[in-house]
KEMISE-451042 format. One line per field, with one value per residue (C-alpha): x, y, z; residue number from 1. Coordinates in Angstrom, 3 decimals, m for minus. Layout:
N
u	(X ...)
v	(Y ...)
w	(Z ...)
num	(NUM ...)
This chain:
285
u	(15.947 14.305 10.622 10.035 10.410 7.190 5.299 4.215 1.956 3.857 3.384 0.816 m0.233 m0.920 m4.529 m3.832 m7.041 m9.128 m7.325 m10.223 m12.087 m9.760 m11.283 m13.118 m11.341 m10.781 m7.355 m6.562 m5.231 m8.152 m10.711 m9.071 m9.037 m12.764 m13.183 m11.282 m13.269 m16.550 m15.285 m13.749 m14.585 m11.973 m12.339 m11.836 m13.716 m16.779 m18.870 m18.759 m20.522 m23.092 m21.880 m21.341 m19.100 m19.731 m16.929 m16.865 m16.325 m13.578 m11.844 m11.558 m9.011 m6.482 m6.453 m3.090 m3.130 m5.022 m6.078 m7.866 m9.270 m10.762 m12.126 m13.844 m15.280 m16.548 m18.243 m20.153 m21.145 m20.472 m21.005 m18.181 m15.708 m16.379 m20.027 m19.718 m21.198 m23.295 m20.882 m22.280 m21.555 m17.968 m15.036 m13.323 m9.686 m7.374 m5.196 m2.929 m5.742 m6.885 m3.319 m2.322 m5.514 m4.914 m1.284 m2.370 m4.890 m2.183 0.452 m2.127 m2.288 1.564 1.908 4.882 3.357 4.351 2.979 4.545 4.325 4.752 2.642 m0.091 m0.337 m3.948 m5.921 m5.194 m3.955 m0.231 0.212 1.521 m0.680 0.372 m0.501 0.044 m0.439 0.142 3.304 3.090 5.296 3.841 5.244 4.227 5.728 8.799 8.234 6.800 3.329 1.777 m1.960 m4.175 m6.791 m8.735 m9.806 m13.227 m15.725 m16.837 m13.252 m12.247 m15.191 m14.343 m10.775 m11.042 m8.585 m7.436 m5.038 m5.521 m5.506 m4.090 m1.085 m0.445 2.259 5.361 4.858 1.550 2.666 6.196 7.511 8.829 12.501 11.894 10.112 12.991 15.438 13.627 13.418 17.054 18.020 15.855 13.693 10.472 9.159 9.044 5.965 4.047 4.088 1.283 m1.587 m4.102 m2.245 1.215 3.849 7.530 10.739 10.095 6.729 8.549 11.334 8.805 7.341 10.742 11.120 7.642 8.401 11.599 9.643 6.973 9.714 10.664 7.173 6.153 3.329 2.592 m0.379 0.406 0.380 2.592 5.717 8.870 12.722 14.374 10.999 11.334 8.562 10.163 12.789 15.349 15.296 16.053 19.136 19.633 22.573 20.327 17.344 19.483 20.826 17.480 15.780 18.652 17.982 14.227 13.832 15.241 14.765 15.630 19.056 20.114 18.121 20.830 21.530 17.889 17.495 20.589 19.362 15.947 18.226 19.061 17.142 16.193 14.483 12.984 9.467 9.510 6.992 5.404 4.936 3.352 m0.187 m0.061 m3.790 m4.761 m1.957 m0.716 1.800 0.390 1.336 2.057 0.515)
v	(10.551 13.332 13.353 16.224 13.530 12.252 15.411 16.591 14.973 14.457 12.296 9.539 11.113 14.556 15.322 17.883 19.473 17.624 18.958 20.934 17.768 17.453 20.399 19.444 16.223 15.099 15.602 12.207 9.181 6.979 9.431 9.655 5.828 5.881 8.379 6.197 3.189 5.066 5.972 2.666 m0.930 m3.770 m5.392 m8.872 m8.546 m6.848 m10.211 m9.839 m6.573 m8.414 m6.883 m8.267 m5.785 m4.705 m4.628 m0.927 m1.133 m3.676 m1.087 1.355 m0.709 0.220 3.889 4.789 8.391 9.957 12.697 10.112 8.158 11.444 12.117 8.745 9.434 12.870 11.721 9.118 11.343 14.929 14.893 15.841 13.036 12.424 11.353 7.545 6.080 2.900 m0.034 m0.332 3.149 3.193 3.359 0.005 m0.561 m2.837 m2.509 m0.149 2.242 2.538 3.020 5.633 7.681 7.503 8.600 11.483 12.852 12.560 14.393 17.037 17.954 17.859 14.449 12.397 9.331 6.691 3.696 0.239 m2.811 m6.090 m9.118 m9.340 m12.475 m11.859 m12.882 m16.600 m18.806 m19.539 m17.507 m13.915 m12.343 m9.556 m6.460 m2.641 m0.344 3.074 3.989 7.389 9.272 9.470 12.646 12.024 8.503 9.325 6.064 5.012 3.264 0.804 1.565 m0.690 1.887 m0.959 m2.912 m1.537 m3.283 m5.829 m6.963 m6.898 m9.300 m11.364 m11.798 m12.049 m9.089 m9.244 m6.146 m2.357 m1.677 1.836 0.271 m2.952 m5.102 m5.625 m9.472 m9.027 m6.907 m7.659 m5.064 m6.821 m6.216 m8.002 m10.982 m11.327 m11.265 m13.946 m16.142 m15.903 m16.667 m19.844 m18.432 m18.435 m20.318 m18.337 m20.313 m19.019 m15.543 m15.505 m13.713 m15.855 m18.706 m16.809 m17.383 m17.856 m15.688 m13.961 m12.624 m11.255 m9.813 m7.966 m6.587 m5.390 m3.441 m2.045 m1.042 0.753 2.713 3.512 4.682 7.092 8.347 5.967 3.791 1.559 m0.930 m4.408 m6.017 m3.318 m5.130 m3.356 m3.510 m6.136 m7.801 m11.497 m13.845 m16.911 m17.784 m18.609 m15.041 m13.365 m11.244 m12.311 m9.833 m6.982 m7.970 m8.684 m5.056 m3.554 m5.575 m4.198 m0.674 m0.976 m2.849 0.018 3.011 5.654 4.209 4.559 7.389 8.510 4.786 4.252 7.232 6.207 2.620 4.026 5.687 2.386 2.025 m1.508 m0.164 3.205 3.254 3.876 5.850 2.656 m0.520 m3.883 m4.372 m8.140 m8.200 m6.479 m8.315 m5.145 m2.328 0.757 4.309 5.275 8.792)
w	(9.309 7.279 8.067 5.575 2.872 3.997 5.160 1.726 m0.873 m3.948 m7.207 m6.498 m3.102 m4.483 m4.678 m7.373 m8.713 m6.089 m3.113 m1.855 m1.234 1.732 3.435 6.726 7.220 10.855 12.204 13.834 12.257 13.242 12.129 8.705 8.455 9.144 6.240 3.866 4.882 4.101 0.526 m0.623 m0.817 m1.365 m4.655 m3.275 m0.146 m1.617 m1.275 2.537 1.998 0.020 m3.282 m6.843 m8.679 m12.077 m14.786 m14.404 m10.715 m11.152 m13.539 m10.638 m8.823 m11.644 m10.731 m9.539 m8.368 m5.412 m7.842 m10.016 m7.031 m5.772 m9.240 m9.181 m5.738 m6.468 m9.742 m7.959 m4.966 m4.466 m0.651 1.639 2.123 5.809 4.865 4.395 1.299 1.279 0.524 m3.095 m3.920 m2.762 m5.327 m5.610 m4.747 m2.899 0.160 m1.651 m2.498 1.226 2.208 m0.397 0.176 4.101 3.586 1.234 3.843 6.598 4.443 3.492 7.238 7.467 9.367 8.063 6.525 3.985 2.252 3.109 1.013 2.666 4.099 6.628 8.914 9.887 6.699 6.345 9.127 9.011 5.756 5.053 2.413 0.097 1.595 2.089 5.179 6.298 8.506 9.973 12.544 16.064 17.309 20.854 21.034 18.688 16.712 13.325 13.754 11.278 10.479 8.435 7.022 5.245 8.380 9.287 11.598 9.074 8.334 11.870 12.452 9.235 9.964 13.726 14.291 17.863 17.760 17.285 13.534 14.431 15.951 13.879 15.657 13.565 13.704 12.085 9.250 7.826 5.471 2.318 3.279 6.604 5.045 2.544 5.232 7.373 4.364 3.287 6.936 6.871 9.581 7.375 4.492 1.306 0.156 3.026 1.585 m1.008 m2.882 m4.776 m6.463 m6.325 m3.761 m3.054 m3.197 m6.526 m5.108 m1.934 m4.045 m6.286 m3.019 m1.795 m5.112 m4.678 m1.089 m2.164 m4.760 m2.173 0.068 m2.707 m3.109 m6.053 m4.668 m7.486 m7.941 m6.456 m9.907 m11.596 m12.926 m14.186 m14.256 m11.810 m10.892 m11.724 m12.777 m10.908 m8.502 m11.242 m12.662 m9.214 m8.855 m5.260 m4.303 m5.391 m3.563 m0.416 m0.647 m1.206 1.450 3.879 3.093 3.115 6.229 8.054 5.786 8.205 8.983 5.203 3.685 1.218 0.045 m0.216 m2.527 m4.394 m4.857 m6.367 m9.079 m10.547 m13.550 m12.648 m9.604 m10.524 m11.976 m15.617 m17.672 m18.725 m16.500 m17.301 m15.791 m14.811 m14.184 m17.356 m19.120 m20.957 m20.681 m18.855 m18.922 m15.366 m15.529)
num	(1 2 3 4 5 6 7 8 9 10 11 12 13 14 15 16 17 18 19 20 21 22 23 24 25 26 27 28 29 30 31 32 33 34 35 36 37 38 39 40 41 42 43 44 45 46 47 48 49 50 51 52 53 54 55 56 57 58 59 60 61 62 63 64 65 66 67 68 69 70 71 72 73 74 75 76 77 78 79 80 81 82 83 84 85 86 87 88 89 90 91 92 93 94 95 96 97 98 99 100 101 102 103 104 105 106 107 108 109 110 111 112 113 114 115 116 117 118 119 120 121 122 123 124 125 126 127 128 129 130 131 132 133 134 135 136 137 138 139 140 141 142 143 144 145 146 147 148 149 150 151 152 153 154 155 156 157 158 159 160 161 162 163 164 165 166 167 168 169 170 171 172 173 174 175 176 177 178 179 180 181 182 183 184 185 186 187 188 189 190 191 192 193 194 195 196 197 198 199 200 201 202 203 204 205 206 207 208 209 210 211 212 213 214 215 216 217 218 219 220 221 222 223 224 225 226 227 228 229 230 231 232 233 234 235 236 237 238 239 240 241 242 243 244 245 246 247 248 249 250 251 252 253 254 255 256 257 258 259 260 261 262 263 264 265 266 267 268 269 270 271 272 273 274 275 276 277 278 279 280 281 282 283 284 285)
């Protein structure tokens, strides 16, 4: 295991020209999560905060890099980041944006952290919903810990969260590789893994590829499509996804193999991906 791989902001997690905005942030995982919650609102949970989003606000959910997210935050409000914005004045994103911003803050302070793509069991009863969380190295406990930086007080009430969002149980959030392995072993129903009206093995397989990319420091939008991602079960390359699931399920046991797997052109993020929400090709940078 090489923790240094995840201690430095790179690519999507690099604040770039906006790095100065990270000055004055708290130096604890929970404090940083609270800062993120005061800066962003989830596109699909906005009504729970009494919000109706404008087209311009919905467009913010397509921002990919932390630098661009911070630019949008600063353009709306120049106050220091720890000052929580009213819900209607926050930048709009989804779980991936909360996670990536949290990861970027942790990395900026030298904490090993990475974004994980998978499925949460705590949004809809008996379902696993497409989701992203932070995974950081707790030096005192010598273990990786899952943190859901999206779950503020309103959402903990809304979804009746009964666990600590700063230490999400592994049976409450399944990394995509584990979800795939469970389904392949017949221990879980692929149709219980879903988002909106989409469900099934092809959806899980797409998240396996997104998780492999994130573990290689390319944290893409949940609806970015490229390479070996299939649109239905019939198109799946099962041996390939089996291999990626094995590597990403326990990434620290296979760091070299995981890096080598990402060099496969079917898995590596290209310069242009297909944005499935906007139904168009999108340049990554």
